[in-house]
C-alpha positions as CSV (number, residue, x, y, z in Angstrom):
1,M,10.7,14.3,7.7
2,S,12.7,15.8,10.6
3,D,11.4,19.7,9.9
4,W,7.7,18.4,9.8
5,T,5.7,20.0,12.8
6,D,3.2,18.4,14.7
7,E,0.2,19.8,11.8
8,E,2.2,18.6,9.1
9,S,3.0,15.2,10.3
10,A,-0.6,14.8,11.5
11,K,-2.3,16.2,8.0
12,I,0.1,13.3,6.3
13,R,-1.6,10.5,7.8
14,A,-5.0,9.8,7.3
15,K,-8.3,8.8,8.3
16,I,-8.5,5.2,7.7
17,A,-11.9,3.7,7.6
18,V,-10.9,-0.1,8.0
19,E,-12.9,-2.8,7.1
20,P,-14.4,-5.5,9.1
21,I,-11.7,-8.2,9.1
22,N,-12.8,-10.5,6.3
23,N,-10.8,-14.1,6.0
24,T,-11.5,-14.8,2.6
25,P,-8.0,-16.7,0.8
26,A,-6.1,-14.7,-0.9
27,I,-5.7,-17.6,-3.3
28,N,-8.5,-19.3,-4.9
29,A,-8.5,-22.8,-3.3
30,G,-8.7,-24.6,-6.5
31,Q,-5.1,-22.8,-7.4
32,R,-1.7,-24.8,-7.2
33,R,0.1,-24.1,-3.8
34,I,3.9,-22.8,-3.6
35,N,5.2,-24.8,-1.4
36,N,9.2,-23.5,-1.8
37,V,9.2,-19.6,-0.9
38,P,12.1,-18.2,-1.0
39,D,14.2,-16.8,2.4
40,T,14.1,-13.4,0.4
41,Y,12.2,-11.5,-2.4
42,D,12.1,-7.9,-3.9
43,W,9.6,-7.2,-6.8
44,R,11.7,-4.3,-7.7
45,N,14.6,-6.8,-8.8
46,Q,12.7,-9.7,-10.2
47,T,12.4,-10.9,-14.2
48,R,8.9,-12.9,-13.5
49,V,6.8,-9.2,-14.1
50,P,9.1,-6.6,-15.0
51,N,8.1,-3.2,-14.5
52,A,6.0,-4.6,-11.6
53,V,6.9,-1.8,-8.9
54,T,7.3,1.6,-10.5
55,P,9.2,5.0,-8.8
56,I,8.0,6.5,-5.6
57,K,5.7,8.8,-5.7
58,N,4.3,11.7,-3.1
59,Q,1.5,12.4,-1.3
60,R,2.6,15.3,-0.6
61,H,0.3,17.2,2.6
62,C,-2.9,15.3,1.5
63,G,-4.0,12.3,3.7
64,S,-4.5,10.2,0.4
65,C,-1.8,7.2,1.2
66,Y,-4.9,4.8,0.4
67,A,-5.3,6.0,-3.5
68,F,-1.3,5.7,-3.7
69,A,-1.4,2.4,-1.8
70,M,-4.5,1.2,-4.3
71,V,-2.3,1.9,-6.9
72,G,1.0,0.6,-5.7
73,A,-1.1,-2.4,-5.6
74,L,-2.6,-2.7,-8.7
75,E,0.8,-1.5,-10.8
76,K,1.5,-4.9,-11.0
77,T,-1.4,-6.0,-12.6
78,Y,-0.7,-3.4,-15.3
79,A,2.4,-4.5,-15.9
80,Q,1.2,-7.9,-16.2
81,I,-1.3,-7.3,-18.8
82,Y,0.5,-4.9,-21.2
83,N,3.7,-5.4,-20.6
84,A,5.0,-2.5,-19.7
85,S,5.7,0.3,-16.6
86,G,2.5,1.9,-15.8
87,P,3.0,4.4,-13.2
88,L,-1.0,4.7,-12.4
89,S,-2.9,7.7,-10.8
90,P,-3.6,8.2,-7.5
91,Q,-5.0,11.7,-8.3
92,Q,-7.8,9.9,-10.2
93,L,-8.9,8.0,-6.7
94,I,-8.6,11.1,-5.1
95,D,-10.6,12.9,-6.9
96,C,-13.5,10.3,-8.6
97,S,-13.4,7.6,-5.7
98,Y,-16.4,7.1,-3.1
99,E,-13.8,8.2,-0.1
100,N,-13.0,11.1,1.1
101,G,-10.1,13.1,-0.5
102,C,-7.6,14.5,1.5
103,E,-9.4,13.8,4.7
104,G,-8.4,9.5,4.0
105,G,-10.2,6.6,2.7
106,S,-10.3,2.9,2.6
107,F,-8.8,-0.2,0.4
108,I,-12.7,-1.0,-0.4
109,G,-13.9,2.3,-1.6
110,V,-11.2,2.4,-4.0
111,F,-11.3,-0.4,-5.0
112,N,-15.3,-0.4,-5.7
113,Y,-14.5,2.6,-7.6
114,V,-12.1,0.8,-10.4
115,H,-14.5,-1.9,-10.3
116,D,-17.4,0.2,-11.2
117,N,-15.6,2.2,-13.7
118,S,-15.1,-0.8,-16.0
119,D,-12.2,-2.0,-14.3
120,R,-10.3,1.3,-15.5
121,L,-7.7,3.7,-13.9
122,N,-5.7,6.2,-15.8
123,L,-1.5,6.1,-16.5
124,E,-0.2,9.1,-14.0
125,K,0.7,10.9,-17.2
126,D,-2.7,11.2,-18.6
127,Y,-4.3,12.1,-14.7
128,P,-1.1,13.8,-13.4
129,S,-1.6,15.0,-9.8
130,T,-1.8,18.5,-8.7
131,P,1.0,20.4,-7.3
132,T,0.2,20.1,-3.8
133,G,-1.8,16.5,-4.2
134,A,-4.9,18.3,-3.1
135,K,-8.5,17.2,-4.4
136,Q,-10.1,18.6,-7.5
137,D,-13.7,20.1,-7.4
138,K,-14.2,17.9,-10.0
139,C,-13.1,14.1,-11.8
140,Q,-11.5,15.2,-14.6
141,N,-11.4,12.2,-16.7
142,P,-13.0,8.8,-15.7
143,N,-11.7,6.9,-18.2
144,G,-8.3,5.2,-18.5
145,Q,-6.3,1.6,-18.8
146,V,-8.4,-1.4,-18.7
147,L,-7.0,-3.7,-15.7
148,S,-8.9,-6.8,-16.6
149,H,-7.6,-9.8,-19.4
150,N,-10.6,-10.6,-21.2
151,T,-13.4,-12.6,-20.2
152,T,-11.4,-15.2,-18.3
153,Y,-9.3,-13.4,-15.6
154,R,-11.1,-9.8,-13.8
155,L,-9.7,-7.7,-11.7
156,Q,-10.4,-9.0,-8.0
157,Y,-8.9,-8.2,-4.3
158,R,-9.0,-10.9,-1.7
159,S,-8.5,-10.2,2.2
160,L,-5.7,-12.0,3.7
161,P,-6.0,-13.5,7.2
162,T,-5.5,-11.4,10.1
163,G,-2.3,-11.8,11.4
164,N,-0.8,-14.4,9.2
165,E,2.4,-13.5,8.3
166,Q,3.8,-16.5,7.3
167,Y,0.2,-16.6,4.4
168,M,1.5,-12.7,3.3
169,K,4.8,-14.0,2.7
170,Q,3.6,-16.4,0.3
171,T,1.2,-14.4,-1.3
172,V,3.8,-11.9,-1.6
173,Y,5.8,-13.8,-3.6
174,E,3.1,-16.2,-5.2
175,Q,0.5,-12.8,-6.4
176,G,2.5,-9.8,-6.1
177,P,2.7,-6.6,-3.8
178,I,-0.5,-6.6,-1.2
179,Y,-1.6,-3.3,0.3
180,V,-1.4,-3.3,4.3
181,Y,-2.7,-0.5,6.6
182,Y,0.2,0.8,9.2
183,N,-0.4,2.5,12.5
184,A,2.5,4.7,11.9
185,G,2.3,6.7,15.3
186,K,1.2,10.2,16.6
187,R,2.9,13.0,17.8
188,E,0.3,14.8,19.8
189,G,-1.7,13.3,22.7
190,N,0.0,11.6,25.6
191,D,0.2,8.1,24.7
192,T,4.1,7.4,24.7
193,I,4.4,4.4,22.4
194,L,2.3,6.2,19.8
195,R,5.0,9.1,20.0
196,E,7.5,6.9,19.2
197,A,6.1,5.7,16.6
198,S,5.4,8.3,15.0
199,T,9.2,9.6,15.7
200,K,10.7,6.7,14.5
201,F,8.8,6.1,11.3
202,D,9.1,10.0,10.6
203,H,12.5,10.5,10.4
204,Y,13.4,6.6,9.3
205,A,16.1,6.2,7.0
206,S,17.7,2.5,7.5
207,G,17.4,-0.9,9.6
208,I,14.5,-2.3,10.4
209,Y,11.4,-0.3,11.8
210,D,10.4,-1.5,15.6
211,V,8.7,-0.2,18.1
212,P,7.5,-2.9,20.9
213,G,4.0,-2.3,21.9
214,C,2.9,-0.5,19.0
215,P,-1.3,-1.1,18.8
216,T,-1.9,-3.6,16.2
217,N,-5.8,-3.3,16.1
218,E,-6.3,0.7,16.4
219,N,-5.5,3.7,15.3
220,M,-4.8,2.4,12.0
221,N,-4.1,5.8,10.0
222,H,-1.7,5.1,6.6
223,A,-1.6,2.7,4.1
224,M,1.2,1.0,2.5
225,V,2.5,-1.6,0.1
226,I,4.3,-4.6,0.7
227,I,6.9,-5.1,-2.2
228,G,9.0,-7.9,-0.4
229,Y,10.7,-9.7,2.5
230,G,13.8,-10.7,3.9
231,T,16.4,-11.0,6.9
232,E,18.9,-8.3,8.2
233,N,21.0,-9.4,11.0
234,G,18.8,-12.9,12.0
235,I,16.1,-10.1,11.9
236,D,12.9,-11.2,9.7
237,Y,11.1,-7.9,8.2
238,W,8.9,-6.5,5.6
239,L,9.9,-4.3,2.6
240,V,7.6,-1.9,1.9
241,K,6.5,0.8,-0.5
242,N,5.9,4.2,0.9
243,S,4.5,7.4,-0.6
244,W,6.4,9.9,1.1
245,G,8.9,10.9,-1.6
246,T,12.6,9.7,-2.1
247,A,13.4,11.9,0.8
248,W,11.9,10.4,3.3
249,G,13.1,6.8,4.5
250,D,15.8,4.7,2.1
251,D,14.8,6.3,-1.1
252,G,11.4,6.2,-0.5
253,Y,11.2,2.5,1.2
254,I,10.8,1.2,4.7
255,K,11.9,-2.3,6.0
256,I,9.6,-3.2,9.0
257,K,10.2,-6.1,11.4
258,R,8.0,-9.1,10.1
259,N,6.4,-12.1,12.3
260,A,5.5,-9.6,15.1
261,N,2.4,-7.8,13.4
262,M,4.5,-4.8,14.0
263,C,1.9,-1.6,14.6
264,G,-0.6,-3.5,12.9
265,I,0.8,-4.1,9.3
266,A,-1.0,-8.2,9.1
267,T,-4.2,-6.9,10.5
268,W,-6.3,-6.2,7.2
269,P,-3.7,-6.9,4.2
270,Y,-5.3,-6.9,1.3
271,Y,-4.2,-8.5,-2.5
272,A,-5.6,-6.8,-5.8
273,G,-5.5,-8.8,-9.0
274,L,-6.3,-10.9,-11.8
275,F,-8.6,-14.5,-11.1
């Protein structure tokens, strides 16, 4: 945001606890592969699983992107099971999971919490966010909606091969939105590329985000959800859902250059769903 101070810009970025690279396939080996992946896809506008993408949320000045990205990655599963729109509760993950509240967290940590909680996660209306987005003193309600489908399919995750954006594209189309870590830059310090990345990200409004030389395997400080992809003016892009409210970006979304591992978007991607 253009009116953020350096402190506010840093605070909304998180201390991301990235996991060791794991190239477990995102799709079971026995599952049929779809070769004809369309050139453009947007989970907001498809009819295969209505309501797979819910409205943009706002983490406010809390480094809880990991929680918002997780619910964004799981909301397609909720829609798939219940045939309904289900904005899930990031506040439950902030309050109840094994992570660090507003001080950051990881995909594995919040996924393991949901798994250990019998695959349950509340809807946002049943476990609303606090006015500031801050972590509450205790977990308010650990129950919620079951995100598994009887005994045949269970909620599981798969990590995608590092740096393989064609595989990511195929997974987004075949399976659904995916969780990604990202280097959103930082204003403080003397690294000109990180400062440029931060300025462009904070002020993004349209077009395709591109910062040549942006680090791809270090300084990860944000998590978001890829909900689609396409090509604009000859440049491939990812369509990404952020959690900074609709006043940021293109109504809360950003297009990030694809097939360049831009700012590490393809370094640690995950898919969570029914297997």
